[in-house]
Each structure stands twice: as structure tokens, then as C-alpha cells.
Residue frames relative to the residue before (quaternion, step in Angstrom):
aa qw qx qy qz dx dy dz
M 1.0000 0.0000 0.0000 0.0000 0.00 0.00 0.00
N 0.3865 -0.7349 0.5161 0.2100 3.57 -0.86 0.96
Q 0.2292 -0.7458 0.6070 0.1505 3.52 -1.27 0.48
L 0.0343 -0.7773 0.6281 -0.0099 3.52 -1.19 0.68
T 0.2216 -0.7502 0.6068 0.1410 3.57 -0.93 0.87
V 0.1348 -0.7921 0.5932 0.0496 3.55 -0.78 1.04
R 0.0449 -0.7950 0.6049 -0.0095 3.56 -0.80 1.05
G 0.7814 0.4175 -0.2546 0.3878 3.52 -1.30 0.32
F 0.4789 0.6409 -0.4884 0.3485 3.61 1.09 0.33
D 0.5007 -0.7039 0.4353 0.2535 3.54 -1.09 0.80
K 0.7243 -0.4489 0.3120 0.4201 3.55 -1.36 0.15
A 0.6206 0.5518 -0.3503 0.4332 3.58 1.01 -0.75
L 0.6645 0.4865 -0.3020 0.4802 3.59 0.96 -0.83
A 0.6278 0.5269 -0.3375 0.4630 3.59 0.99 -0.78
R 0.6453 0.5108 -0.3205 0.4691 3.60 0.99 -0.84
R 0.6552 0.5154 -0.3159 0.4531 3.59 0.96 -0.86
I 0.6381 0.5122 -0.3298 0.4708 3.59 0.95 -0.81
R 0.6634 0.4980 -0.3060 0.4672 3.59 0.91 -0.89
A 0.6504 0.5162 -0.3210 0.4555 3.61 0.96 -0.82
V 0.6477 0.5043 -0.3146 0.4767 3.59 0.95 -0.86
A 0.6446 0.5244 -0.3192 0.4556 3.57 0.94 -0.88
K 0.6831 0.4938 -0.2885 0.4542 3.58 0.89 -0.93
V 0.6836 0.4954 -0.2893 0.4512 3.58 0.83 -1.00
R 0.7759 0.3598 -0.1795 0.4861 3.58 0.91 -0.90
G 0.4452 -0.7088 0.4492 0.3124 3.59 1.26 -0.05
L 0.4508 0.6827 -0.4443 0.3652 3.56 1.06 0.82
S 0.5386 -0.5432 0.5046 0.4002 3.53 -1.31 0.15
L 0.6494 -0.4955 0.3817 0.4326 3.59 -1.23 0.28
N 0.6349 0.5323 -0.3261 0.4552 3.59 0.99 -0.80
Q 0.6671 0.4965 -0.3079 0.4622 3.58 0.88 -0.92
A 0.6482 0.5129 -0.3157 0.4658 3.59 1.00 -0.83
A 0.6507 0.5113 -0.3168 0.4635 3.59 0.95 -0.84
V 0.6521 0.4981 -0.3159 0.4763 3.61 0.94 -0.85
L 0.6292 0.5335 -0.3347 0.4554 3.59 0.96 -0.82
L 0.6856 0.4771 -0.2840 0.4709 3.59 0.87 -0.95
L 0.6203 0.5269 -0.3385 0.4723 3.60 1.05 -0.70
R 0.6622 0.5030 -0.3045 0.4645 3.58 0.92 -0.92
Q 0.6471 0.5064 -0.3191 0.4722 3.59 0.99 -0.83
G 0.6744 0.5019 -0.2920 0.4561 3.57 0.91 -0.90
A 0.6968 0.4494 -0.2632 0.4932 3.57 1.11 -0.64
G 0.5051 -0.6730 0.4090 0.3532 3.58 1.30 0.00
L 0.5135 0.6619 -0.4035 0.3679 3.59 1.22 0.40
A 0.7518 0.2086 -0.1500 0.6073 3.57 1.32 -0.03
P 0.5900 -0.5619 0.4242 0.3953 3.59 -1.11 0.56
A 0.5767 -0.6150 0.4130 0.3445 3.58 -1.01 0.83
E 0.7840 -0.1189 0.1122 0.5988 3.58 0.82 -0.93
A 0.4994 -0.5998 0.5165 0.3522 3.53 -1.20 0.48
P 0.6113 -0.5426 0.3981 0.4164 3.60 -1.08 0.49
A 0.5254 -0.6486 0.4514 0.3155 3.57 -1.00 0.84
R 0.2201 -0.7439 0.6161 0.1365 3.52 -1.15 0.70
V 0.6268 -0.5013 0.4136 0.4297 3.54 -1.22 0.36
G 0.7757 0.3107 -0.2457 0.4913 3.57 -0.83 0.98
D 0.6349 0.5543 -0.3256 0.4285 3.59 1.24 -0.23
S 0.4368 0.7521 -0.4356 0.2321 3.58 1.23 -0.23
M 0.7385 0.3879 -0.2253 0.5034 3.62 1.06 -0.60
K 0.4167 0.7555 -0.4373 0.2537 3.59 1.28 -0.21
A 0.6478 0.5417 -0.3237 0.4268 3.59 0.99 -0.78
L 0.6609 0.5188 -0.3060 0.4476 3.59 1.19 -0.43
I 0.4999 0.6740 -0.4274 0.3364 3.58 1.19 -0.37
G 0.8475 0.1441 -0.1333 0.4932 3.54 -0.83 1.04
T 0.5723 0.6269 -0.3787 0.3687 3.60 1.19 0.20
W 0.5810 0.5901 -0.3878 0.4047 3.61 1.18 -0.27
S 0.4220 -0.6472 0.5641 0.2914 3.52 -1.18 0.60
R 0.6667 -0.4787 0.3657 0.4388 3.59 -1.24 0.19
E 0.6318 0.5329 -0.3282 0.4573 3.58 1.06 -0.74
E 0.6568 0.5006 -0.3105 0.4707 3.60 0.97 -0.83
E 0.6266 0.5283 -0.3308 0.4677 3.57 1.04 -0.78
A 0.6663 0.4997 -0.3033 0.4630 3.59 0.87 -0.95
E 0.6438 0.5226 -0.3204 0.4581 3.59 0.97 -0.83
F 0.6521 0.5068 -0.3116 0.4699 3.57 0.96 -0.84
L 0.6692 0.5017 -0.3067 0.4543 3.58 0.88 -0.93
R 0.6224 0.5163 -0.3391 0.4806 3.61 1.07 -0.69
A 0.6726 0.5216 -0.2977 0.4324 3.57 0.94 -0.88
V 0.7514 0.3862 -0.2227 0.4865 3.61 0.99 -0.74
R 0.3950 0.7469 -0.4623 0.2691 3.60 1.25 -0.12
P 0.6542 0.5174 -0.3485 0.4277 3.67 0.83 -0.77
F 0.6422 0.5349 -0.3285 0.4400 3.61 1.11 -0.56
E 0.6333 0.5370 -0.3288 0.4500 3.58 1.24 -0.24
E 0.5644 0.5920 -0.3834 0.4290 3.58 1.29 -0.17
V 0.3076 -0.7478 0.5642 0.1673 3.55 -0.91 0.96
D 0.2968 -0.7277 0.5939 0.1720 3.55 -0.90 0.99
A 0.3138 -0.7955 0.4907 0.1670 3.58 -0.11 1.33
D 0.6281 0.5453 -0.3453 0.4347 3.63 0.99 -0.72
F 0.6127 0.5686 -0.3419 0.4295 3.56 1.05 -0.69
W 0.7471 0.4253 -0.2102 0.4656 3.59 1.03 -0.79
K 0.4697 0.6748 -0.4503 0.3482 3.63 1.22 0.23
């Protein structure tokens, strides 16, 4: 098996490699090789979508600030209206 050291990739690419690794349950190395193979046309870009996979690409992509903003926005929906349930 050949080895290659890659230098100079930006933060966006590092985030994408980490996201692919997390979603697919791969190591960072495996995710990087997969993305290289896809970019070189040696592997299919993506497997066909399955029912329930539509949000999978978003898993692990929010920053802590985006997560906090979302949780603040949905907080009112977590309150139970006691009068409604009488």
C-alpha cells in the first residue's frame, strides 16, 4: 500500500473530511482516500440516496454557535401548556 503526505489543505477541507469520516464511520485516513478516489473519478461520488438519508449530510456540520442558536430557537416548543391538557 502506498503512502502520501498531503500538506496545505484548508480548514473547510479538513471539516469535510471529518464530517465524511463521522457520517460513514471511517477513520480520517479512510475518508480522505475515499474523497480522493471520488475526486479522481475512481469511485462513485455518492451511493444512491435511501429513504431517511436526506439529512445525513448535515450530521456533525453545525458549529457550537449554530447549535446554541438552534436550541434557543426551539426552546419555546419544549414548554408544556398545562391548560391545554386539562
